[in-house]
C-alpha positions in Angstrom: 153.5 52.8 47.7 150.0 52.1 49.1 149.5 49.0 51.1 147.9 45.9 49.6 144.4 45.7 50.8 143.3 42.9 53.2 140.1 42.1 55.1 138.3 44.8 57.1 135.9 47.1 55.1 134.7 44.3 52.8 134.1 41.1 54.8 133.8 38.0 52.7 131.0 36.5 54.6 128.0 37.7 52.6 127.5 37.0 48.9 125.5 39.5 46.8 123.4 38.3 43.9 124.4 41.5 42.1 127.8 40.0 41.6 130.1 41.0 44.5 131.0 40.1 48.0 130.4 42.6 50.7 130.4 42.8 54.4 127.4 42.2 56.5 128.5 45.0 58.7 131.2 47.4 57.3 134.0 48.8 59.4 132.5 49.9 62.7 133.4 53.1 64.5 133.1 53.3 68.3 129.9 54.9 69.5 126.3 54.2 70.3 122.9 55.3 69.3 122.2 58.4 71.3 118.9 60.0 72.2 120.3 63.2 70.7 120.7 61.6 67.3 117.2 60.0 67.4 115.6 63.3 68.3 117.6 65.3 65.8 116.8 62.9 63.0 113.1 62.9 63.9 113.0 66.7 63.7 114.9 66.8 60.4 112.7 64.0 58.9 109.7 66.3 59.4 110.7 67.8 56.1 109.0 64.8 54.6 105.7 65.9 56.0 105.7 68.8 53.5 106.1 66.6 50.5 103.7 64.0 51.8 101.0 66.5 52.7 101.0 67.9 49.3 101.0 64.5 47.6 97.9 63.6 49.6 95.9 66.8 49.6 95.9 67.6 45.9 93.8 64.7 44.6 91.2 65.1 47.3 90.8 68.9 46.7 90.5 68.4 42.9 87.6 66.0 43.5 85.7 68.5 45.7 82.8 70.1 43.8 83.1 73.6 45.3 86.7 73.8 44.3 86.0 72.6 40.7 83.0 75.0 40.4 85.2 78.0 41.5 88.4 77.3 39.5 87.7 74.5 36.9 84.0 74.8 35.9 84.7 72.9 32.6 85.8 69.9 34.5 82.8 70.1 36.8 80.5 70.1 33.8 82.3 67.0 32.4 81.6 65.2 35.7 77.9 66.0 35.4 77.7 65.1 31.7 78.0 61.3 32.1 76.2 60.7 28.8 78.9 62.4 26.7 82.0 61.6 28.7 83.2 58.1 29.4 84.7 57.2 32.8 88.3 57.2 31.6 88.1 60.9 30.4 86.1 62.4 33.2 88.8 64.6 34.6 91.0 65.1 31.4 91.8 68.8 31.6 95.3 70.3 31.2 94.7 73.3 33.4 93.6 71.0 36.2 96.7 68.8 35.9 98.8 72.0 35.8 97.5 72.8 39.2 99.0 69.5 40.5 102.1 69.3 38.4 103.4 72.9 38.6 104.8 72.2 42.0 107.2 69.6 40.7 108.6 71.7 38.0 109.4 74.4 40.6 110.9 71.7 42.8 113.2 70.6 40.0 114.6 74.1 39.5 114.9 74.7 43.3 116.9 71.5 43.9 119.9 72.9 42.0 119.9 76.1 44.1 119.4 74.0 47.2 122.6 72.0 46.4 124.7 75.2 46.4 123.0 76.4 49.6 123.6 73.1 51.3 127.3 73.0 50.3 128.2 76.7 51.1 126.0 77.3 54.1 125.1 73.9 55.5 122.1 71.5 55.6 120.2 73.5 58.2 119.6 76.7 56.1 118.3 74.6 53.3 115.8 72.9 55.5 114.7 76.3 57.0 114.3 77.8 53.5 112.3 74.8 52.5 109.9 75.3 55.3 109.6 79.0 54.7 108.8 78.6 51.0 106.2 75.9 51.7 104.6 78.2 54.3 104.2 81.0 51.8 102.8 78.6 49.2 100.2 77.1 51.6 98.9 80.5 52.6 98.6 81.6 49.0 96.6 78.5 48.1 94.4 78.7 51.2 93.4 82.3 50.4 93.4 81.9 46.6 90.8 83.8 44.6 91.8 82.8 41.1 93.7 80.1 39.2 96.8 82.3 38.9 97.0 82.7 42.6 96.7 78.9 43.0 99.6 78.3 40.5 101.8 80.9 42.1 101.2 79.2 45.5 102.0 75.8 44.0 105.3 77.2 42.7 106.3 78.4 46.2 105.3 74.9 47.5 107.6 73.4 44.9 110.5 75.6 46.0 109.9 74.3 49.5 109.8 70.6 48.4 112.9 71.1 46.3 114.9 72.4 49.2 113.7 69.9 51.7 114.1 66.8 49.4 117.7 67.8 48.6 118.8 68.6 52.2 117.0 66.2 54.5 118.1 62.9 53.1 121.8 64.1 53.1 121.4 65.4 56.7 119.9 62.1 57.9 122.7 60.0 56.2 125.4 62.2 57.7 124.0 62.2 61.2 123.0 58.5 61.5 125.3 55.8 62.8 126.2 53.3 60.1 124.3 50.4 61.7 121.0 52.2 61.6 121.5 54.7 58.8 118.9 52.9 56.7 116.2 53.1 59.4 116.8 56.7 60.3 117.0 57.8 56.7 113.7 56.1 56.0 112.3 58.4 58.7 112.0 60.9 55.8 109.8 58.5 53.8 107.9 57.7 57.0 107.1 61.3 57.4 106.0 61.5 53.7 103.5 58.7 54.3 102.2 60.3 57.5 101.8 63.5 55.6 99.8 61.7 52.9 97.6 60.0 55.5 97.0 63.2 57.4 96.1 65.0 54.2 93.6 62.2 53.2 91.9 62.4 56.7 91.7 66.2 56.4 90.2 66.0 52.9 87.6 63.5 54.2 86.7 65.8 57.1 86.4 69.0 55.0 84.8 67.5 51.9 81.3 68.4 53.1 82.1 72.0 53.8 81.4 74.7 51.2 85.0 76.1 51.5 86.6 72.9 52.9 89.2 73.1 50.1 90.6 76.3 51.7 91.1 74.4 55.0 92.7 71.5 53.2 95.2 73.7 51.3 95.8 76.1 54.1 96.6 73.4 56.8 99.8 72.8 54.8 101.2 75.8 56.7 101.3 73.6 59.9 104.1 71.2 58.9 105.9 74.1 57.3 106.0 76.0 60.6 107.0 72.9 62.4 110.0 72.5 60.1 111.0 76.1 60.2 111.0 76.2 64.0 112.5 72.7 64.3 115.4 73.5 62.0 116.4 76.5 64.2 117.2 74.0 67.0 119.0 71.4 64.9 122.8 71.0 65.0 124.8 71.0 61.8 126.3 67.7 60.6 130.0 67.0 61.2 130.5 66.5 57.5 129.1 70.0 56.7 131.1 71.6 59.5 134.4 70.0 58.2 133.5 71.0 54.7 133.2 74.6 55.8 136.4 74.6 57.8 134.9 74.3 61.3 137.0 71.4 62.4 137.0 71.9 66.2 133.2 72.2 66.2 132.9 69.2 63.9 134.8 67.0 66.3 132.8 68.1 69.3 129.6 67.5 67.4 130.8 64.0 66.3 131.5 63.2 70.0 128.1 64.4 70.9 126.1 62.4 68.3 128.2 59.2 68.8 128.1 59.4 72.6 131.8 58.9 73.1 135.0 60.9 73.1 136.9 58.3 71.1 135.9 59.4 67.6 139.4 60.0 66.2 139.2 57.3 63.5 135.8 58.4 62.2 136.8 62.1 62.4 140.0 61.5 60.5 138.1 59.6 57.8 135.6 62.6 57.5 138.5 65.0 57.3 140.2 62.9 54.6 137.0 62.8 52.6 136.5 66.5 53.0 140.1 67.3 51.8 139.6 65.1 48.7 136.3 66.9 48.1 137.9 70.4 48.5 140.2 69.6 45.6 137.2 69.3 43.4 136.5 72.6 41.8 133.2 71.7 40.1 131.2 68.9 41.7 128.8 69.0 38.7 131.6 68.3 36.3 133.2 65.8 38.7 130.2 63.6 39.0 130.3 63.0 35.2 133.8 61.6 35.4 134.2 57.8 34.7 135.0 56.9 38.4 131.6 58.3 39.5 129.6 56.5 36.8 127.8 54.2 39.3 126.7 57.2 41.4 125.5 59.2 38.4 123.7 56.1 37.0 121.8 55.4 40.2 121.1 59.1 41.1 119.5 59.3 37.7 117.8 56.0 37.1 116.5 55.3 40.7 114.3 58.5 40.7 113.3 57.9 37.1 112.2 54.4 37.8 110.5 55.4 41.1 108.1 57.6 39.2 107.5 55.0 36.5 106.2 52.6 39.2 103.0 54.7 38.7 102.7 55.3 42.4 101.8 59.0 42.0 98.8 57.9 40.0 97.6 56.7 43.4 99.1 59.4 45.6 98.0 62.4 43.5 94.8 61.2 42.1 93.5 58.5 44.5 90.1 60.2 45.1 89.8 61.1 41.4 90.9 57.6 40.3 88.4 55.9 42.7 85.7 58.3 41.4 86.6 57.3 37.8 86.3 53.6 38.8 82.7 54.2 40.0 83.2 54.8 43.7 80.9 57.4 45.3 82.5 60.7 46.5 82.6 59.6 50.2 83.8 56.1 49.2 86.5 57.6 47.0 87.9 59.8 49.8 87.7 56.9 52.3 89.5 54.6 49.9 92.2 57.2 49.7 92.4 57.2 53.5 92.7 53.4 53.5 95.6 53.4 50.9 97.2 56.2 52.9 97.1 54.0 56.1 98.5 51.0 54.3 101.3 53.3 53.0 102.3 54.3 56.6 102.1 50.7 58.0 104.1 49.3 55.1 106.8 52.0 55.4 107.2 50.8 59.0 108.1 47.4 57.6 111.1 48.9 55.7 112.2 50.8 58.9 112.6 47.5 60.7 113.9 45.4 57.7 116.2 47.7 55.7 119.2 47.3 57.9 118.5 43.6 58.7 117.7 42.2 55.2 119.3 44.9 53.1 118.2 47.2 50.2 118.3 44.6 47.4 115.8 42.2 48.9 113.3 44.9 49.6 113.7 46.3 46.0 113.3 42.9 44.4 110.3 41.7 46.5 108.6 45.0 46.2 109.1 44.9 42.4 107.5 41.5 42.0 104.6 42.4 44.2 103.9 45.7 42.4 104.1 43.9 39.0 101.5 41.3 40.0 99.2 43.8 41.6 99.2 46.2 38.6 98.5 43.4 36.2 95.5 42.3 38.3 94.2 45.8 38.6 94.6 46.4 34.8 92.7 43.1 34.0 89.9 44.0 36.4 89.4 47.4 34.9 89.6 46.0 31.3 86.9 43.4 32.1 84.6 46.0 33.7 85.1 49.1 31.5 86.5 47.7 28.3 87.5 50.3 25.7 84.4 52.5 25.9 84.8 53.4 29.6 81.2 52.5 30.4 80.5 50.4 33.5 80.9 50.3 37.3 82.1 47.9 40.0 79.7 46.4 42.5 80.7 46.4 46.2 82.4 43.1 46.2 84.4 43.9 43.0 85.3 47.3 44.4 86.6 45.7 47.6 88.8 43.3 45.6 90.1 46.1 43.5 90.9 48.1 46.6 92.8 45.1 48.1 95.1 44.8 45.1 95.7 48.6 45.0 96.6 48.4 48.7 99.0 45.5 47.9 100.6 47.6 45.3 100.9 50.6 47.6 102.4 48.4 50.4 105.0 47.0 48.0 106.1 50.5 46.9 106.1 51.7 50.5 108.6 49.2 51.7 110.8 49.2 48.6 111.0 52.0 46.0 109.4 54.6 48.2 112.0 54.8 51.0 114.9 53.3 49.1 114.4 55.8 46.3 115.6 58.4 48.7 118.0 56.3 50.9 120.2 54.7 48.2 121.2 57.8 46.3 121.9 59.7 49.5 124.2 57.0 50.8 126.2 56.0 47.7 127.8 59.4 47.0 131.1 60.3 48.5 131.4 63.8 49.9 132.9 65.5 46.9 129.9 64.7 44.8 127.2 64.3 47.4 125.3 67.6 47.0 125.4 67.3 43.2 124.3 63.7 43.3 121.4 64.4 45.6 120.4 67.5 43.5 120.3 65.2 40.4 118.3 62.7 42.3 115.7 65.3 43.3 115.7 67.0 39.9 115.1 63.8 38.0 112.5 62.8 40.5 110.7 66.1 40.2 110.9 66.2 36.4 109.3 62.9 35.9 106.8 63.6 38.8 105.8 66.7 36.9 105.6 64.9 33.6 103.5 62.0 34.9 101.2 64.4 36.9 100.7 66.5 33.9 99.9 63.8 31.4 98.3 61.0 33.6 94.7 62.0 33.1 95.2 62.4 29.4 97.1 59.0 29.3 94.2 57.4 31.1 91.8 58.9 28.6 93.7 57.5 25.7 95.4 54.4 27.0 92.5 53.4 29.2 93.1 50.2 31.2 96.4 49.7 29.2 98.0 52.4 31.3 98.3 50.0 34.2 100.0 47.4 32.0 102.3 50.2 30.8 103.5 50.9 34.4 103.7 47.1 35.0 106.1 46.8 32.1 108.3 49.5 33.6 108.3 47.7 37.0 109.6 44.6 35.3 112.4 46.6 33.7 113.4 48.3 36.9 113.4 45.1 38.9 115.8 43.5 36.4 118.0 46.7 36.6 118.2 46.3 40.4 118.9 42.6 40.2 121.9 43.0 38.0 123.4 46.4 38.8 122.7 47.4 42.4 125.2 46.0 45.0 124.1 45.7 48.6 125.0 48.8 50.7 123.6 48.0 54.1 125.9 48.8 57.0 128.6 50.2 54.7 130.0 53.5 56.0 129.4 56.3 53.4 133.1 57.0 53.2 133.9 53.4 52.2 131.4 53.2 49.4 134.1 53.3 46.7 135.1 49.7 47.7 131.5 48.5 47.0 131.8 49.6 43.4 135.3 48.2 43.1 134.0 44.7 44.2 131.0 44.7 41.8 131.2 42.5 38.6 130.0 45.4 36.4 131.0 48.7 38.1 134.6 47.6 38.9 135.7 48.5 35.3 134.8 52.1 36.0 136.9 52.2 39.2 140.5 53.5 39.1 143.2 51.3 40.6 144.0 51.4 44.3 146.3 54.3 44.1 143.6 56.4 42.6 140.9 55.2 44.9 142.6 56.8 47.9 141.6 60.2 46.5 138.3 59.3 48.3 137.8 58.7 51.9 141.0 56.7 52.3 143.6 58.9 50.7 145.8 58.8 53.8 146.8 55.1 53.7 150.5 55.8 54.2 149.8 57.8 57.2 147.5 55.1 58.6 148.8 51.8 57.3 146.6 49.9 59.7 143.5 50.6 57.6 143.5 47.5 55.4 140.8 46.3 53.0 140.3 43.4 50.8 138.1 43.6 47.8 137.1 40.3 46.2 135.5 40.2 42.8 133.6 37.5 41.0 132.6 37.0 37.5 129.4 38.5 36.1 126.3 36.5 36.9 125.3 34.1 34.1 
């Protein structure tokens, strides 16, 4: 019979508004934060540069006149014909949006192949392939001579993004010590924001050149090469090594990344988790089982909600959006640079706060700030452009609008931006981790594709109401987090089952204690000293 659980993994000192008690610092393994881990995670996080660079570069390129004249002359004519086209509909063209959105459809498909690659061959090969695909795509776009070549290049870029976004967050979660897992995992989002800012600066520098768009698109090869080369020097994670039967190498690697030889307890937990995972014949089928309902829910709804914050309206189309709002071409590109800089600085806030204040607080504060900012932006646009799309902002009004857009970007950057990748990667036990992360990436890319494809049409038809549409979704997702997401800071990944067991809503999906040990702690009888107490409370009023 399995032992009755007492206090250790779930300390009763911290109360969660989501309806459960959880530790402020999970069970701690011996070890320290080593320079090796920091350098390794930094190199791996460079996978975020690829995604970020593409997010930032596309909107600037699609606002460059030489690019539009060569590939999208109809859109260029609409820009010139102010008398027949209102501001809301200036860039409404399905072929132009397909240039942006095709990447994310390719990334969706690639994420499923990446999950298999990551599980069978390790996280490193997935990162290398991601860099290689992105390199090919950047070169095709930089040397493009027709729209077809552009779209094919975008598809290769999408394969790269799909592979990197599936493998890098998992790699970071598995390499990082529990105490700073949040900060190191957010390194991925930090690199995304740096990529966006770098792309905005490059667009600003190349916008005056006749073929500046070629430089902007081709420079994407640089972060791709950095990732390809960097991944060759990375070490594989202990989790992946154990999963593929390389136990001796896994223990040696665990000692190296923890900076101590005394890793027996953590190593045994990883082995236990791997043995449980090896009994799972089909992780895709397994994640649909009742006991994994929380993981499936959050791996699906977090990326869904992340896209319905409307952030990619700003990230994809910032220069286009600012042009629509009456900013000049230079002012539009500079405004995109400013929002990109705010994005980077605000992400730094989450790096320092996520492991101190937790995931829930950042989610909730960010949601409220985004809600208020979007409502203000919507009201300002409604008052200036109305329903006919005619009007413009003076300098003072434009500055105020930019401030509220920056407040919105900042709120996303320290909440839904980094946490949208962190939380799904840390809540899945090993047996469903690749499948869970693949679902996270696929849902993210599907709705990114959808929003990118229809945004300019929605803006043309919804007008200022589009900002209220996104604000309503922000309200829904904030309520979702408030009631359903437990705090996960400082909880070892292998202990996450006990977080769900202690939650007022998710506990009904959890099996009893004797079934729970099929996870990371299926060896209780062999190690009776591992004792846990899970305290539940009633659902919040």
